[in-house]
C-alpha positions as CSV (number, residue, x, y, z in Angstrom):
1,M,-4.6,4.3,92.9
2,E,-8.1,3.1,92.2
3,N,-10.1,0.8,94.5
4,K,-12.3,-0.9,91.9
5,K,-14.2,-3.1,94.4
6,R,-15.5,-0.1,96.4
7,G,-15.6,2.3,93.4
8,Q,-13.4,4.7,95.5
9,I,-10.3,6.6,94.3
10,N,-7.4,7.1,96.9
11,L,-5.1,9.9,96.1
12,S,-2.3,11.4,97.8
13,E,-2.5,15.0,98.9
14,D,0.0,16.0,96.3
15,D,-2.0,14.0,93.4
16,A,-5.2,15.6,94.6
17,K,-3.7,19.1,94.3
18,K,-2.4,18.4,90.8
19,L,-5.8,17.2,89.6
20,N,-7.5,20.2,91.2
21,S,-5.5,22.5,89.0
22,K,-6.8,23.9,85.6
23,E,-4.7,21.4,83.7
24,G,-5.9,18.5,86.0
25,L,-9.5,19.4,85.6
26,L,-9.2,19.7,81.9
27,A,-7.3,16.4,81.6
28,I,-10.1,14.6,83.6
29,L,-13.0,16.2,81.6
30,S,-11.4,15.6,78.3
31,R,-11.7,11.9,78.7
32,D,-14.9,9.9,78.3
33,P,-15.2,7.8,80.5
34,Y,-13.2,9.6,83.2
35,N,-9.7,8.1,83.7
36,I,-8.0,9.5,86.8
37,D,-4.7,7.6,86.2
38,K,-4.4,9.0,82.7
39,A,-5.4,12.5,83.7
40,L,-2.7,12.4,86.6
41,R,-0.1,11.0,84.1
42,Y,-0.8,13.8,81.7
43,V,-0.5,16.4,84.4
44,N,2.7,15.0,85.5
45,Y,3.8,15.1,81.8
46,L,2.9,18.8,81.6
47,E,5.0,19.6,84.8
48,K,8.0,17.7,83.4
49,L,7.7,19.3,80.0
50,E,7.7,22.7,81.6
51,E,10.7,22.0,83.7
52,L,12.6,20.7,80.5
53,Q,11.5,23.7,78.5
54,V,13.1,25.9,81.0
55,E,16.4,24.1,80.4
56,L,16.0,24.5,76.7
57,I,15.7,28.2,77.1
58,R,19.0,28.0,79.1
59,L,20.5,25.9,76.4
60,Q,19.6,28.4,73.8
61,T,20.7,31.4,75.8
62,W,24.1,29.6,76.1
63,A,24.2,29.0,72.5
64,I,23.5,32.6,71.6
65,Q,26.0,34.0,74.1
66,N,28.7,31.6,72.7
67,N,27.9,31.7,69.1
68,E,27.1,28.0,69.1
69,R,25.6,26.4,66.0
70,I,23.3,23.4,66.7
71,I,21.3,20.9,64.5
72,I,18.8,18.6,65.8
73,L,17.8,16.1,63.1
74,F,14.5,14.1,63.3
75,E,13.9,10.9,61.2
76,G,11.4,8.1,61.8
77,R,8.3,6.3,60.6
78,D,5.4,8.4,59.0
79,A,3.2,9.4,62.0
80,A,5.8,8.7,64.5
81,G,5.5,12.1,66.2
82,K,8.4,13.9,64.8
83,G,6.4,17.2,64.3
84,G,4.9,17.0,67.8
85,A,8.3,16.6,69.4
86,I,9.7,19.5,67.4
87,R,6.8,21.7,68.5
88,R,7.4,20.9,72.2
89,I,11.1,21.8,71.8
90,T,10.5,25.0,70.1
91,E,7.3,26.5,71.5
92,R,9.1,28.3,74.4
93,I,12.4,29.2,73.0
94,N,13.4,32.5,71.2
95,P,12.1,32.2,67.6
96,R,14.7,34.7,66.3
97,F,17.4,32.3,66.9
98,M,15.7,29.1,65.7
99,R,14.4,27.5,62.5
100,I,12.4,24.5,61.6
101,V,13.4,23.1,58.2
102,A,11.1,20.7,56.4
103,L,12.1,20.8,52.8
104,P,9.7,19.9,49.9
105,K,10.8,17.6,47.1
106,P,13.7,19.0,45.1
107,T,13.2,21.3,42.2
108,E,14.4,20.4,38.8
109,E,17.4,22.7,39.4
110,E,18.2,21.1,42.7
111,Q,18.0,17.7,41.1
112,T,21.0,18.7,39.0
113,Q,23.1,19.7,42.1
114,W,25.2,17.9,44.6
115,Y,22.5,16.0,46.8
116,F,23.7,17.7,50.0
117,Q,23.9,21.2,48.6
118,R,20.3,22.3,49.6
119,Y,20.9,21.0,53.0
120,V,24.2,22.9,53.3
121,E,22.2,26.1,52.7
122,Q,20.1,25.4,55.7
123,L,22.9,24.9,58.1
124,P,22.8,27.2,61.2
125,K,24.6,30.5,61.7
126,A,26.2,31.7,64.9
127,G,23.9,31.4,67.9
128,E,21.2,29.5,65.9
129,L,19.4,26.3,66.5
130,V,18.1,24.5,63.4
131,L,15.7,21.5,63.6
132,F,15.3,19.2,60.6
133,D,11.8,17.6,60.2
134,R,13.3,15.0,58.0
135,S,16.7,15.6,56.5
136,W,19.4,14.3,54.0
137,Y,18.5,10.9,55.3
138,N,15.5,11.0,53.0
139,R,17.9,9.4,50.5
140,A,18.8,6.6,53.0
141,V,15.2,5.3,53.4
142,V,12.2,7.1,52.0
143,E,13.6,7.7,48.5
144,P,14.9,4.3,47.7
145,V,11.8,2.6,49.3
146,N,9.5,4.7,47.1
147,G,11.5,4.7,43.9
148,F,12.4,8.5,44.2
149,C,16.1,7.9,43.6
150,T,18.2,5.4,41.5
151,E,20.2,2.5,43.1
152,E,23.4,4.4,42.1
153,E,22.2,7.6,43.7
154,Y,21.5,5.7,46.9
155,K,25.0,4.1,46.9
156,V,26.7,7.4,46.3
157,F,24.8,8.9,49.3
158,M,25.7,6.0,51.6
159,K,29.4,6.5,50.6
160,Q,29.2,10.2,51.3
161,V,27.0,10.7,54.2
162,N,29.4,10.0,57.0
163,G,32.1,12.2,55.5
164,F,29.6,15.0,55.1
165,E,28.6,14.8,58.8
166,K,32.3,14.7,59.8
167,M,32.7,17.9,57.9
168,I,29.8,19.4,59.7
169,L,31.1,18.4,63.0
170,Q,34.7,19.5,62.3
171,S,33.3,22.9,61.4
172,G,32.1,23.3,64.9
173,I,28.4,22.6,64.4
174,R,26.9,20.4,67.0
175,L,24.7,17.5,65.5
176,V,22.0,15.5,67.3
177,K,20.3,12.7,65.4
178,I,17.0,11.4,66.6
179,Y,15.0,8.5,65.1
180,M,11.4,8.1,66.3
181,S,10.2,4.5,66.1
182,I,6.6,3.2,66.4
183,S,4.9,-0.1,65.8
184,K,3.0,-1.0,62.6
185,K,-0.2,-1.3,64.6
186,E,0.4,2.1,66.1
187,Q,1.1,3.8,62.8
188,Q,-2.1,2.4,61.4
189,K,-4.1,3.7,64.3
190,R,-2.5,7.2,63.9
191,F,-3.2,7.1,60.2
192,D,-6.9,6.3,60.9
193,E,-7.1,9.1,63.4
194,I,-5.6,11.6,60.9
195,K,-8.0,10.6,58.2
196,K,-11.1,11.1,60.5
197,D,-9.9,14.6,61.8
198,P,-10.6,17.4,59.2
199,L,-7.9,19.6,60.9
200,K,-5.3,16.9,60.3
201,Q,-6.3,15.3,57.0
202,W,-3.8,17.5,55.0
203,K,-1.0,15.5,56.8
204,M,-1.7,12.4,54.8
205,T,0.5,12.2,51.6
206,P,0.7,9.6,48.9
207,V,3.9,8.3,50.6
208,D,1.9,7.9,53.9
209,E,-0.8,6.0,52.1
210,R,1.9,3.4,51.0
211,A,3.7,3.2,54.3
212,Q,1.9,0.3,55.7
213,D,2.2,-1.9,52.5
214,L,6.0,-0.9,52.4
215,W,6.6,-1.5,56.1
216,D,9.1,-4.4,55.6
217,D,10.9,-2.4,52.9
218,Y,11.2,0.6,55.2
219,T,12.6,-1.7,57.9
220,E,15.2,-3.1,55.6
221,Y,16.6,0.3,54.6
222,K,16.4,1.6,58.2
223,K,18.7,-1.3,59.3
224,K,21.1,-0.5,56.6
225,M,21.2,3.2,57.5
226,F,21.7,2.4,61.2
227,K,24.5,-0.1,60.3
228,K,26.3,2.5,58.2
229,T,25.6,5.9,59.9
230,N,25.3,5.0,63.6
231,T,28.9,5.9,64.2
232,E,30.9,7.0,67.3
233,L,31.3,10.4,66.0
234,S,27.7,11.0,64.9
235,P,25.4,8.4,66.7
236,W,21.6,8.0,66.4
237,K,19.2,8.1,69.4
238,I,16.4,5.8,68.8
239,I,13.2,6.8,70.6
240,K,10.3,4.4,71.1
241,A,7.3,6.7,70.3
242,N,4.2,4.5,70.7
243,R,3.4,6.9,73.6
244,K,3.7,10.4,72.4
245,T,4.1,12.2,75.8
246,D,7.0,9.8,76.9
247,A,8.7,10.2,73.5
248,R,8.5,13.9,73.7
249,I,10.0,13.9,77.2
250,E,12.9,11.6,76.2
251,C,13.6,13.7,72.9
252,I,14.1,16.9,75.0
253,E,16.1,15.0,77.6
254,H,18.4,13.5,74.9
255,V,18.9,17.0,73.4
256,L,19.9,18.5,76.8
257,D,22.2,15.5,77.6
258,S,23.8,15.8,74.1
259,I,24.7,19.5,74.2
260,P,27.4,20.4,76.9
261,Y,25.7,23.8,77.7
262,D,26.4,25.6,81.0
263,K,23.6,24.7,83.4
264,N,24.4,27.8,85.4
265,T,23.6,30.2,82.5
266,E,21.2,32.9,83.7
267,I,17.9,33.3,81.7
């Protein structure tokens, strides 16, 4: 696209039109130095995102009309982009039929209950889409790595989780499991960016602070989780998320591919 020898930029008529839009100009001006390739890639991302968000509205409309219950579950490394992907999925759909669940650590009372109980209370009602920003899989990776559960509690969870999901699916709830994966280098880069941004510093937690040091431990437990819970009935979708925009598009495409909604539903 760029002729570096002559310092000229050769654009197709379609690309020039995209860059001459409000979104295109903002994408160009937001980068220092200017980078036409990246700006065009970002405009193409916005176009694709809008197209997919229309389909998400169609999917939700179908779910409401047919009393469908849907769970989209997000797991992954700290700073892998789970929250950003969830925001792109939910920002255009009807908020009255959607919930985002990001539970805090269990209360003393909840610690005495069956581990899955507080998650059961969050399951969707008819026509509702529920997105879990982390889920019961905390006990598969985060809790054992950080010493938040005992070895016995971990073993009990691993014995029960597939049966728990089988019951969810047999009840008619649709379950989509997404794991967002980033490299150790990319995670450190994102942590550094968060720490420098006063609008994002609140995102850093003590668990995040230890993530780099415990990288190999997370990897070990992640592998155990996939080996046990990546079943034919309830498979995982692993999204390579070093590039956020690509990961968000892939997440939405996977959701749309996983739910057999009527693509002719009027919206």
